[in-house]
C-alpha positions as a printed NumPy array, in Angstrom:
array([[-22.194,  53.907, -11.382],
       [-20.714,  50.847,  -9.594],
       [-23.031,  47.855,  -9.739],
       [-22.797,  44.173,  -8.861],
       [-22.773,  41.804, -11.817],
       [-25.502,  39.651, -10.262],
       [-27.818,  42.613, -10.084],
       [-27.316,  43.353, -13.785],
       [-27.971,  39.723, -14.739],
       [-31.041,  39.671, -12.457],
       [-32.424,  42.639, -14.458],
       [-31.682,  40.844, -17.707],
       [-33.395,  37.676, -16.504],
       [-30.289,  35.478, -16.955],
       [-29.072,  35.247, -13.35 ],
       [-30.687,  31.851, -12.757],
       [-28.434,  29.965, -15.143],
       [-25.233,  32.038, -14.855],
       [-22.281,  30.597, -12.903],
       [-19.928,  33.54 , -13.592],
       [-19.484,  36.363, -16.074],
       [-17.209,  37.701, -18.712],
       [-16.212,  41.295, -17.988],
       [-14.597,  42.176, -21.265],
       [-12.551,  39.068, -21.826],
       [-11.913,  38.269, -18.113],
       [-13.853,  35.683, -16.151],
       [-15.288,  37.081, -12.915],
       [-17.483,  35.976,  -9.993],
       [-21.11 ,  37.143, -10.031],
       [-20.648,  39.118,  -6.805],
       [-17.972,  41.361,  -8.294],
       [-18.808,  45.059,  -8.439],
       [-18.099,  46.67 , -11.824],
       [-16.703,  50.137, -11.298],
       [-16.67 ,  51.384, -14.87 ],
       [-18.32 ,  50.686, -18.26 ],
       [-17.627,  47.202, -19.537],
       [-19.144,  44.531, -21.821],
       [-20.799,  41.887, -19.665],
       [-21.683,  38.362, -20.829],
       [-23.076,  35.518, -18.696],
       [-21.078,  32.287, -18.402],
       [-23.51 ,  29.368, -18.249],
       [-22.909,  25.74 , -17.275],
       [-23.243,  24.501, -20.913],
       [-20.303,  26.66 , -22.038],
       [-16.726,  25.185, -21.948],
       [-15.77 ,  28.067, -19.583],
       [-18.798,  27.364, -17.424],
       [-18.03 ,  23.64 , -17.215],
       [-14.462,  24.372, -16.105],
       [-15.783,  26.691, -13.393],
       [-18.196,  23.962, -12.201],
       [-15.34 ,  21.444, -12.091],
       [-13.019,  23.763, -10.238],
       [-15.769,  24.517,  -7.687],
       [-16.263,  20.719,  -7.432],
       [-12.638,  20.34 ,  -6.378],
       [-13.35 ,  22.713,  -3.499],
       [-16.483,  20.748,  -2.676],
       [-14.395,  17.565,  -2.546],
       [-11.819,  19.147,  -0.175],
       [-14.647,  20.471,   2.029],
       [-16.226,  16.984,   2.263],
       [-12.83 ,  15.313,   3.014],
       [-11.945,  17.719,   5.783],
       [-15.375,  17.051,   7.394],
       [-15.001,  13.268,   7.192],
       [-11.294,  12.935,   7.973],
       [-10.16 ,  15.34 ,  10.759],
       [ -6.506,  16.165,  10.182],
       [ -6.687,  15.814,   6.403],
       [ -4.816,  18.69 ,   4.704],
       [ -5.819,  19.719,   1.162],
       [ -2.905,  20.805,  -1.109],
       [ -3.998,  21.696,  -4.686],
       [ -7.101,  20.973,  -6.71 ],
       [ -6.999,  22.039, -10.392],
       [ -9.292,  21.426, -13.352],
       [ -8.051,  18.838, -15.871],
       [ -9.402,  17.471, -19.111],
       [-12.865,  16.028, -18.432],
       [-12.719,  16.665, -14.674],
       [-10.688,  17.694, -11.684],
       [ -8.581,  16.31 ,  -8.92 ],
       [ -7.491,  17.28 ,  -5.438],
       [ -4.148,  16.286,  -3.826],
       [ -4.649,  15.753,  -0.08 ],
       [ -2.495,  14.589,   2.826],
       [ -4.592,  12.131,   4.777],
       [ -3.892,  11.154,   8.389],
       [ -4.376,   7.524,   7.36 ],
       [ -4.402,   5.815,   3.948],
       [ -7.674,   5.741,   1.982],
       [ -8.716,   3.702,  -1.01 ],
       [-11.384,   3.74 ,  -3.708],
       [-13.741,   2.029,  -1.258],
       [-13.882,   5.338,   0.621],
       [-15.105,   7.277,  -2.428],
       [-18.869,   6.544,  -2.038],
       [-18.716,   7.84 ,   1.53 ],
       [-16.986,  11.087,   0.419],
       [-19.358,  11.478,  -2.5  ],
       [-22.393,  11.128,  -0.176],
       [-20.955,  13.961,   1.999],
       [-20.452,  16.062,  -1.123],
       [-24.101,  15.564,  -2.147],
       [-25.188,  16.531,   1.352],
       [-23.33 ,  19.83 ,   1.033],
       [-24.754,  20.365,  -2.508],
       [-28.315,  20.043,  -1.234],
       [-27.696,  22.792,   1.356],
       [-26.923,  25.268,  -1.507],
       [-23.891,  26.576,   0.373],
       [-22.695,  29.877,  -1.12 ],
       [-19.034,  30.295,  -2.202],
       [-17.874,  33.691,  -0.944],
       [-14.801,  35.398,  -2.34 ],
       [-12.727,  37.638,  -0.099],
       [ -9.646,  39.538,  -1.218],
       [ -6.856,  39.614,   1.442],
       [ -3.224,  40.582,   1.639],
       [ -0.611,  37.87 ,   1.277],
       [  0.481,  38.156,   4.927],
       [ -3.139,  37.877,   6.049],
       [ -3.6  ,  34.756,   3.869],
       [ -0.413,  33.205,   5.268],
       [ -1.612,  33.762,   8.782],
       [ -5.043,  32.282,   7.926],
       [ -3.583,  29.044,   6.542],
       [ -1.01 ,  28.767,   9.306],
       [ -3.894,  28.846,  11.77 ],
       [ -5.6  ,  26.152,   9.775],
       [ -2.411,  24.064,   9.819],
       [ -2.142,  24.028,   5.979],
       [  1.583,  24.11 ,   5.061],
       [  0.852,  23.639,   1.368],
       [ -1.099,  26.826,   0.974],
       [  1.528,  28.649,   3.088],
       [  4.291,  27.402,   0.759],
       [  2.312,  28.561,  -2.322],
       [  1.676,  31.978,  -0.763],
       [  5.337,  32.43 ,   0.147],
       [  6.119,  32.379,  -3.604],
       [  3.372,  34.905,  -4.531],
       [  4.545,  38.332,  -5.635],
       [  1.124,  40.018,  -5.876],
       [  0.132,  42.086,  -2.838],
       [ -3.326,  40.506,  -2.574],
       [ -4.905,  37.099,  -3.207],
       [ -8.39 ,  35.63 ,  -3.192],
       [ -9.709,  33.163,  -0.632],
       [-13.075,  31.412,  -1.031],
       [-15.176,  30.509,   1.97 ],
       [-17.64 ,  27.649,   1.713],
       [-19.349,  27.538,   5.101],
       [-16.469,  26.671,   7.436],
       [-14.108,  25.527,   4.66 ],
       [-11.711,  28.017,   3.052],
       [ -9.465,  27.677,   0.049],
       [ -6.879,  29.753,  -1.74 ],
       [ -7.893,  30.335,  -5.361],
       [ -7.786,  32.81 ,  -8.262],
       [-11.421,  31.904,  -9.139],
       [-14.024,  32.464, -10.372],
       [-16.437,  29.982,  -8.788],
       [-20.07 ,  29.102,  -8.889],
       [-22.333,  31.25 ,  -6.675],
       [-23.393,  28.246,  -4.594],
       [-23.131,  24.4  ,  -4.49 ],
       [-26.522,  23.785,  -6.143],
       [-24.621,  24.003,  -9.521],
       [-22.596,  20.904,  -8.544],
       [-25.338,  18.275,  -8.481],
       [-23.907,  16.07 , -11.279],
       [-20.581,  15.182,  -9.617],
       [-18.898,  11.824,  -9.522],
       [-15.578,  10.625,  -7.845],
       [-13.689,   8.281, -10.072],
       [-10.331,   7.011,  -8.69 ],
       [ -7.54 ,   7.365,  -6.167],
       [ -3.796,   7.616,  -6.954],
       [ -0.563,   8.748,  -5.4  ],
       [  1.051,  12.088,  -6.379],
       [  4.108,  13.863,  -5.1  ],
       [  3.692,  17.341,  -3.789],
       [  4.414,  19.681,  -6.689],
       [  5.331,  16.715,  -8.874],
       [  8.744,  16.364,  -7.191],
       [  9.653,  12.753,  -6.258],
       [ 11.752,  14.097,  -3.364],
       [  8.6  ,  15.568,  -1.741],
       [  5.925,  13.866,   0.323],
       [  3.508,  11.515,  -1.435],
       [ -0.049,  12.865,  -1.31 ],
       [ -3.343,  11.128,  -2.17 ],
       [ -4.902,  12.328,  -5.423],
       [ -8.638,  11.944,  -5.795],
       [ -9.983,  12.26 ,  -9.339],
       [-13.537,  13.265, -10.118],
       [-15.672,  14.841, -12.77 ],
       [-18.798,  17.054, -12.946],
       [-21.243,  17.832, -15.792],
       [-23.93 ,  20.335, -16.218],
       [-26.56 ,  17.674, -16.857],
       [-27.249,  14.152, -15.598],
       [-27.26 ,  12.938, -19.225],
       [-23.77 ,  14.349, -19.735],
       [-22.427,  12.615, -16.675],
       [-24.076,   9.336, -17.618],
       [-22.628,   9.427, -21.151],
       [-19.167,  10.187, -19.773],
       [-19.31 ,   7.299, -17.221],
       [-20.343,   4.854, -19.956],
       [-17.431,   6.036, -22.042],
       [-15.077,   5.582, -19.062],
       [-16.444,   2.075, -18.555],
       [-15.731,   1.294, -22.154],
       [-12.253,   2.737, -21.826],
       [-11.583,   0.34 , -18.847],
       [-12.515,  -2.634, -21.032],
       [-10.139,  -1.339, -23.686],
       [ -7.219,  -0.533, -21.299],
       [ -4.095,  -1.519, -23.282],
       [ -2.383,  -2.703, -20.133],
       [ -5.145,  -5.189, -19.413],
       [ -5.449,  -6.36 , -23.035],
       [ -1.62 ,  -6.476, -23.41 ],
       [ -1.395,  -8.906, -20.562],
       [ -4.34 , -11.049, -21.756],
       [ -2.834, -11.209, -25.286],
       [  0.761, -11.72 , -23.983],
       [  2.02 ,  -8.618, -25.903],
       [  4.205,  -6.766, -23.375],
       [  4.951,  -6.415, -19.684],
       [  6.628,  -4.085, -17.156],
       [  8.997,  -5.102, -14.338],
       [ 10.379,  -3.437, -11.237],
       [ 13.899,  -4.075, -12.601],
       [ 13.245,  -1.506, -15.321],
       [ 10.467,   0.907, -14.201],
       [  9.091,   2.768, -17.176],
       [ 10.852,   0.561, -19.732],
       [  8.502,  -1.838, -21.619],
       [  9.35 ,  -5.473, -22.272],
       [  7.943,  -6.648, -25.587],
       [  6.946, -10.381, -25.827],
       [  7.147, -12.272, -29.108],
       [  3.5  , -11.568, -30.027],
       [  3.982,  -7.903, -29.122],
       [  6.99 ,  -7.801, -31.464],
       [  4.808,  -9.15 , -34.299],
       [  2.452,  -6.199, -33.871],
       [  5.355,  -3.716, -33.647],
       [  7.236,  -5.183, -36.647],
       [  4.027,  -5.084, -38.647],
       [  3.917,  -1.322, -37.97 ],
       [  7.564,  -0.922, -38.809],
       [  7.331,  -2.957, -42.019],
       [  4.465,  -0.718, -43.151],
       [  6.416,   2.423, -42.112],
       [  9.469,   1.421, -44.082],
       [  7.54 ,   0.531, -47.179],
       [  5.642,   3.868, -47.088],
       [  8.835,   5.844, -46.626],
       [ 10.719,   4.069, -49.33 ],
       [  7.902,   4.8  , -51.808],
       [  7.886,   8.456, -50.818],
       [ 11.5  ,   9.305, -51.329],
       [ 12.929,   8.872, -47.818],
       [ 16.342,   7.431, -47.022],
       [ 16.614,   5.612, -43.723],
       [ 19.483,   6.473, -41.37 ],
       [ 20.564,   5.383, -37.87 ],
       [ 22.366,   7.613, -35.339],
       [ 24.119,   6.714, -32.057],
       [ 22.242,   6.521, -28.801],
       [ 24.952,   8.304, -26.778],
       [ 26.554,  11.618, -27.934],
       [ 28.754,  13.995, -26.053],
       [ 27.749,  17.052, -24.079],
       [ 29.119,  19.58 , -26.621],
       [ 26.539,  18.447, -29.188],
       [ 23.659,  18.888, -26.801],
       [ 24.923,  22.326, -25.72 ],
       [ 25.162,  23.389, -29.38 ],
       [ 21.641,  22.107, -30.154],
       [ 20.202,  23.877, -27.132],
       [ 18.897,  20.752, -25.461],
       [ 21.377,  21.012, -22.624],
       [ 19.811,  24.326, -21.592],
       [ 16.18 ,  23.665, -22.557],
       [ 15.671,  19.941, -22.03 ],
       [ 18.24 ,  18.786, -19.509],
       [ 15.753,  17.831, -16.825],
       [ 14.373,  15.133, -19.145],
       [ 17.71 ,  13.648, -20.112],
       [ 19.91 ,  10.768, -18.872],
       [ 23.664,  11.196, -18.614],
       [ 26.85 ,   9.118, -18.547],
       [ 30.582,   9.67 , -18.832],
       [ 32.843,   8.079, -21.466],
       [ 36.621,   8.62 , -21.446],
       [ 36.091,  11.34 , -18.762],
       [ 33.879,  13.177, -21.224],
       [ 30.237,  13.99 , -20.13 ],
       [ 27.704,  12.475, -22.541],
       [ 23.931,  12.267, -22.851],
       [ 21.682,   9.448, -23.948],
       [ 19.666,  11.006, -26.738],
       [ 16.157,  12.189, -25.944],
       [ 15.589,  12.956, -29.642],
       [ 17.199,  12.251, -32.932],
       [ 17.592,  15.7  , -34.609],
       [ 21.24 ,  16.479, -33.679],
       [ 22.397,  13.116, -35.016],
       [ 20.534,  13.743, -38.262],
       [ 22.193,  17.133, -38.535],
       [ 25.641,  15.613, -38.196],
       [ 24.82 ,  13.209, -41.074],
       [ 23.732,  16.197, -43.21 ],
       [ 26.955,  18.063, -42.415],
       [ 29.179,  15.07 , -43.271],
       [ 29.45 ,  16.355, -46.838],
       [ 28.496,  19.425, -48.852],
       [ 25.092,  19.415, -50.533],
       [ 23.721,  21.028, -53.685],
       [ 20.292,  22.588, -54.114],
       [ 19.77 ,  19.931, -56.862],
       [ 19.522,  17.26 , -54.128],
       [ 16.663,  19.039, -52.326],
       [ 14.445,  18.149, -50.716],
       [ 16.525,  15.624, -48.729],
       [ 14.215,  13.391, -46.647],
       [ 16.129,  11.555, -43.943],
       [ 14.09 ,   9.08 , -41.843],
       [ 15.074,   7.32 , -38.62 ],
       [ 13.416,   4.866, -36.319],
       [ 15.395,   6.316, -33.391],
       [ 15.443,   4.676, -29.993],
       [ 15.358,   7.605, -27.461],
       [ 15.246,   7.871, -23.67 ],
       [ 13.525,  10.59 , -21.616],
       [ 13.301,  10.898, -17.892],
       [  9.657,  10.831, -16.949],
       [  8.631,  11.074, -13.31 ],
       [  7.374,   7.838, -11.82 ],
       [  3.926,   9.155, -11.099],
       [  3.492,  10.213, -14.738],
       [  4.273,   6.79 , -16.249],
       [  1.275,   5.067, -17.808],
       [  1.638,   1.721, -19.653],
       [  2.895,   2.259, -23.196],
       [  1.362,   5.797, -23.305],
       [  4.135,   7.306, -21.156],
       [  7.417,   5.457, -20.92 ],
       [ 11.086,   6.257, -20.457],
       [ 12.321,   4.551, -23.579],
       [ 10.607,   4.542, -26.937],
       [ 11.09 ,   4.535, -30.643],
       [ 10.277,   7.733, -32.639],
       [  9.293,   7.42 , -36.246],
       [ 11.369,  10.474, -37.009],
       [ 12.211,  12.214, -40.228],
       [ 14.021,  15.388, -41.102],
       [ 13.463,  17.255, -44.275],
       [ 16.226,  19.587, -45.527],
       [ 15.004,  22.046, -48.157],
       [ 15.218,  25.562, -49.544],
       [ 12.952,  28.303, -48.142],
       [ 10.94 ,  28.143, -51.433],
       [ 10.202,  24.447, -50.805],
       [  8.784,  24.788, -47.306],
       [  5.091,  24.856, -48.173],
       [  5.321,  21.983, -50.669],
       [  7.13 ,  19.828, -48.095],
       [  4.66 ,  20.602, -45.388],
       [  1.763,  19.773, -47.716],
       [  3.58 ,  16.528, -48.679],
       [  3.849,  15.525, -45.022],
       [  0.202,  16.447, -44.36 ],
       [ -0.859,  14.168, -47.246],
       [  1.165,  11.317, -45.708],
       [ -0.423,  11.989, -42.343],
       [ -3.938,  12.033, -43.824],
       [ -3.379,   8.733, -45.599],
       [ -2.032,   7.003, -42.475],
       [ -4.6  ,   8.251, -40.067],
       [ -7.728,   8.174, -42.229],
       [ -7.16 ,   5.393, -44.824],
       [ -4.966,   2.907, -42.976],
       [ -6.253,   3.223, -39.38 ],
       [ -9.637,   4.948, -39.709],
       [ -9.011,   7.781, -37.266],
       [-10.672,  11.223, -37.372],
       [ -8.23 ,  13.93 , -36.43 ],
       [ -7.904,  17.631, -35.901],
       [ -4.885,  19.948, -36.356],
       [ -3.359,  22.511, -33.989],
       [ -0.873,  25.244, -34.852],
       [  1.516,  25.898, -31.927],
       [  3.484,  29.135, -31.81 ],
       [  6.551,  30.535, -30.063],
       [  7.046,  29.435, -26.441],
       [  8.708,  31.525, -23.701],
       [ 11.926,  29.435, -23.659],
       [ 12.589,  29.715, -27.382],
       [ 15.797,  30.232, -29.317],
       [ 16.227,  32.244, -32.516],
       [ 15.396,  35.721, -33.709],
       [ 11.948,  37.381, -33.833],
       [ 12.315,  37.613, -37.591],
       [ 12.919,  33.906, -38.07 ],
       [ 10.021,  33.019, -35.804],
       [  7.647,  35.358, -37.646],
       [  8.678,  33.813, -41.015],
       [  8.241,  30.257, -39.717],
       [  4.84 ,  30.828, -38.105],
       [  3.577,  32.616, -41.249],
       [  4.689,  29.727, -43.466],
       [  2.856,  27.133, -41.392],
       [ -0.294,  29.238, -41.111],
       [ -0.392,  30.005, -44.822],
       [  0.092,  26.285, -45.681],
       [ -2.896,  25.326, -43.5  ],
       [ -5.042,  27.996, -45.102],
       [ -3.959,  27.126, -48.617],
       [ -4.958,  23.509, -48.07 ],
       [ -8.294,  24.572, -46.45 ],
       [ -7.261,  22.663, -43.316],
       [ -9.282,  23.754, -40.202],
       [ -6.961,  24.302, -37.254],
       [ -6.935,  25.394, -33.629],
       [ -4.363,  28.009, -32.584],
       [ -2.302,  26.905, -29.606],
       [ -0.296,  29.973, -28.592],
       [  3.076,  29.442, -26.863],
       [  3.233,  25.66 , -27.235],
       [  5.719,  25.358, -30.067],
       [  9.107,  23.584, -29.782],
       [ 11.869,  25.737, -28.375],
       [ 13.464,  25.97 , -31.861],
       [ 10.342,  26.467, -34.052],
       [  6.539,  26.476, -34.454],
       [  4.684,  23.265, -35.238],
       [  1.598,  21.672, -36.555],
       [  0.309,  18.865, -34.352],
       [ -2.153,  16.11 , -35.279],
       [ -4.62 ,  14.961, -32.656],
       [ -6.359,  11.649, -33.368],
       [ -9.84 ,  10.772, -32.066],
       [-10.427,   7.179, -31.206],
       [-13.644,   5.25 , -31.32 ],
       [-14.853,   6.36 , -27.863],
       [-14.068,  10.005, -28.38 ],
       [-10.651,  10.395, -26.743],
       [ -7.941,  12.385, -28.478],
       [ -4.241,  11.532, -28.808],
       [ -1.484,  13.84 , -30.051],
       [  0.657,  11.781, -32.461],
       [  2.066,  13.404, -35.597],
       [  3.902,  16.69 , -35.704],
       [  5.566,  18.946, -38.231],
       [  8.088,  21.403, -36.785],
       [  9.537,  24.182, -38.889],
       [ 13.072,  25.008, -37.805],
       [ 15.299,  27.905, -38.953],
       [ 17.272,  27.862, -35.693],
       [ 19.165,  24.551, -35.842],
       [ 20.604,  25.303, -39.305],
       [ 21.904,  28.572, -37.854],
       [ 23.32 ,  26.978, -34.73 ],
       [ 25.106,  24.196, -36.658],
       [ 26.144,  26.431, -39.56 ],
       [ 24.381,  24.158, -42.085],
       [ 24.778,  25.163, -45.772],
       [ 24.082,  24.066, -49.288],
       [ 25.345,  25.273, -52.626],
       [ 22.687,  27.264, -54.481],
       [ 22.24 ,  27.771, -58.245],
       [ 24.495,  30.825, -57.967],
       [ 27.389,  28.733, -56.753],
       [ 27.29 ,  30.304, -53.272],
       [ 26.53 ,  28.864, -49.827],
       [ 22.975,  29.215, -48.533],
       [ 21.251,  28.231, -45.299],
       [ 18.782,  25.255, -45.601],
       [ 15.512,  25.003, -43.727],
       [ 14.893,  21.973, -41.505],
       [ 11.53 ,  20.223, -40.97 ],
       [ 11.242,  17.822, -38.093],
       [  8.292,  15.388, -38.341],
       [  6.776,  12.278, -36.946],
       [  3.628,  10.506, -38.164],
       [  3.043,   7.727, -35.588],
       [  4.977,   9.67 , -32.936],
       [  6.182,   7.101, -30.435],
       [  5.822,   3.567, -31.916],
       [  5.159,   2.206, -28.42 ],
       [  2.495,   4.831, -27.652],
       [  0.853,   4.43 , -31.089],
       [  0.708,   0.635, -30.431],
       [ -0.989,   1.344, -27.09 ],
       [ -3.493,   3.634, -28.846],
       [ -4.241,   0.922, -31.467],
       [ -4.728,  -1.726, -28.771],
       [ -7.388,   0.457, -27.226],
       [ -8.868,   1.563, -30.564],
       [ -9.364,  -2.037, -31.671],
       [ -9.831,  -3.469, -28.148],
       [ -7.073,  -5.911, -29.073],
       [ -8.886,  -7.123, -32.272],
       [ -6.188,  -5.939, -34.652],
       [ -6.795,  -5.796, -38.365],
       [ -5.585,  -8.899, -40.14 ],
       [ -2.239,  -7.462, -41.286],
       [ -1.267,  -6.599, -37.707],
       [ -2.755,  -9.53 , -35.752],
       [ -0.109, -11.509, -33.801],
       [ -1.764, -14.733, -34.822],
       [ -3.827, -14.426, -37.974],
       [ -5.211, -17.919, -38.206],
       [ -5.807, -20.494, -35.436],
       [ -6.368, -24.11 , -36.498],
       [ -8.577, -26.055, -34.105],
       [ -8.392, -29.865, -34.664],
       [-11.258, -31.616, -32.872],
       [ -9.058, -34.523, -31.724],
       [ -5.652, -36.132, -32.238],
       [ -6.613, -37.891, -35.476],
       [ -7.016, -34.481, -37.148],
       [ -3.555, -33.007, -36.204],
       [ -1.652, -34.336, -39.277],
       [ -4.054, -32.579, -41.656],
       [ -3.868, -29.447, -39.448],
       [ -0.001, -29.422, -39.664],
       [ -0.088, -29.795, -43.41 ],
       [ -2.49 , -26.932, -43.712],
       [ -0.437, -24.803, -41.379],
       [  2.633, -25.318, -43.547],
       [  0.737, -24.293, -46.693],
       [ -0.574, -21.144, -44.974],
       [  2.87 , -20.262, -43.569],
       [  4.416, -20.663, -47.018],
       [  1.934, -18.042, -48.251],
       [  3.102, -15.595, -45.497],
       [  0.304, -16.054, -42.935],
       [  0.889, -16.26 , -39.174],
       [ -0.663, -19.574, -38.061],
       [ -0.932, -21.578, -34.848],
       [ -2.541, -24.921, -34.064],
       [ -4.319, -25.45 , -30.777],
       [ -2.904, -28.859, -29.68 ],
       [ -4.384, -28.784, -26.207],
       [ -6.726, -31.475, -24.886],
       [ -9.541, -28.958, -24.449],
       [-12.963, -29.574, -25.992],
       [-13.729, -27.738, -29.185],
       [-15.967, -25.118, -27.517],
       [-13.176, -24.219, -25.136],
       [-10.69 , -23.951, -27.991],
       [-13.015, -21.553, -29.865],
       [-13.456, -19.406, -26.741],
       [ -9.726, -19.263, -26.204],
       [ -9.166, -18.158, -29.744],
       [-11.807, -15.472, -29.341],
       [-10.051, -14.196, -26.157],
       [ -6.798, -14.003, -28.156],
       [ -8.661, -11.979, -30.797],
       [ -7.566, -14.22 , -33.665],
       [ -9.229, -13.011, -36.949],
       [ -9.916, -16.51 , -38.386],
       [-10.423, -19.907, -36.799],
       [-10.309, -23.145, -38.827],
       [-12.168, -26.046, -37.284],
       [-11.035, -29.484, -38.523],
       [-12.99 , -32.683, -37.919],
       [-13.559, -35.953, -39.769],
       [-15.499, -34.352, -42.632],
       [-12.927, -31.66 , -43.165],
       [-10.048, -34.226, -43.298],
       [-11.978, -36.365, -45.752],
       [-13.   , -33.43 , -48.124],
       [ -9.772, -31.356, -47.743],
       [-11.827, -28.425, -46.396],
       [-12.123, -26.329, -43.206],
       [-15.042, -25.144, -41.136],
       [-14.362, -21.367, -41.132],
       [-15.107, -19.081, -38.204],
       [-14.716, -15.303, -38.503],
       [-13.766, -13.402, -35.24 ],
       [-16.574, -10.873, -35.806],
       [-19.183, -12.84 , -37.753],
       [-18.922, -16.278, -36.26 ],
       [-19.55 , -19.522, -38.292],
       [-19.036, -19.038, -42.05 ],
       [-19.521, -22.685, -43.04 ],
       [-17.31 , -25.062, -44.991],
       [-14.775, -23.734, -47.463],
       [-12.205, -25.447, -49.634],
       [ -8.53 , -24.863, -49.19 ],
       [ -8.443, -22.855, -52.45 ],
       [-11.296, -20.619, -51.214],
       [ -9.485, -20.18 , -47.915],
       [ -6.243, -19.238, -49.604],
       [ -8.011, -16.644, -51.797],
       [ -9.893, -15.18 , -48.822],
       [ -6.769, -14.697, -46.783],
       [ -4.811, -13.345, -49.76 ],
       [ -7.408, -10.651, -50.224],
       [ -7.195,  -9.308, -46.6  ],
       [ -6.24 ,  -5.609, -46.587],
       [ -2.574,  -4.829, -46.177],
       [ -1.443,  -1.153, -46.578],
       [  1.925,  -2.306, -47.931],
       [  0.02 ,  -3.233, -51.053],
       [ -1.386,   0.261, -51.497],
       [  1.807,   1.679, -53.088],
       [  0.715,   5.048, -51.747],
       [  2.725,   8.074, -52.926],
       [  1.871,  11.472, -51.49 ],
       [  1.193,  14.285, -53.968]])
């Protein structure tokens, strides 16, 4: 017997808290009539699916409020994103973040009225006519590309939106909503289209959840790597090279510290470092598949009338090195590492400090091995990842297994073998993982490592990609124990990912207070006046001879101001030098985190600094 879901839930006593329902595995509105037997489960606001529905409904609420306050405003699209939602809107006049409180007040007014969201199924021509009458060209353009005969529209009093749904029954579920920021966004992400205004917001199921999130966002603003990078003189961006970072001397100290550690770790673990050209001809990229599968993200040039591409990744160059001579199974596994400088065309609106740039350095490596060595090599890389993330930088992380995407190359058999090998390796190492269907590389499945920083955000950094396809496409071989040619397996991997992005993550993780081994300036000497400078310079030379990065503050500022300046620069140790210190050959030591540590002798100072942690001294070898 047909029955409305809301009537069933009312009988069960769970209607009050439900925002939607699972009918089998599908999410449906509560006013849907179920025509045949099905398993029903309520979706509540405290469930991830429920929170997404609340946030999607909040996007409609935002658009409703905007169209009431700004006659002539035209909503385009408003999806759910991680931790919130946004709506892209064409405004009749520019708005700014100062307008957000007014919009938010109107949203709360609508919330208090408990306005129902009513779903109506209409034909595509009917929907096109509806949105033409409402002078909404964006919905009309979307509908003109729809192949289904019918679509859903949701009415919210006088506001109507095109949406698949489901949505909350009424606006009372949207009490804990907050608008966050305003940005520009091209319609459909195409820089040739009109620039719309994007309003970001978030919603939670409880006031406590919203408050916790807003505090975390406030902390994130304080840690913004762009702000700290400017304050610490690490890097900059300029209109002459949009999306291309300029690293200042102190920023290069941080980067080179990372690279020195990376090289030491790889040397200890059996890698050989290589370097491949930045520009390679079109034929190579056609053969690798990038020309067909990645062309929109590549830059091109012509050399000697031959079309070429600036490399977006290092793999094809590493393959050419492998193929330069014949290899024996006795050499395997071959671990070829490269700090490859790559270029990728990112849209202007997607650029974000060091986190999303157009030119960056990948800490790449390619493992060439036999099929029998796959699991051991994957376990080896996972051990390296765990050491770097957990021991060296103190991150928690989780793992995702990404499987075959729609635009893949290679046979079904090779994909099944590759996916099985990665899954079994994760299970054999008792590694918890999240399955991420359809998000693999176009040439193979992958394991991705997502780091969690100190305020709960996650960042995808390391990856292990298992590739049977490239060896086939490039006819790669090795000589096996039977004296015959065999096909190797190729593993693509990064640990840090993009060096630039990882540096941005670390800036925010540490709020600029880098550990001693990475700090641009490790020690700042603060002479009280001119008479103490000679002793300060002699001490600086002694520390520099021991490998420490030292500066002297020779400004005319008073001591208190010198200390504050060093604190802003996040210098780990400050050495105050006055008359007593010169006379006794000591320093007054200040620790960045702990403050005044009292007087110490030069020998005590040298010992203290020599014992600061440096991962290059770990001599770590993965098992």
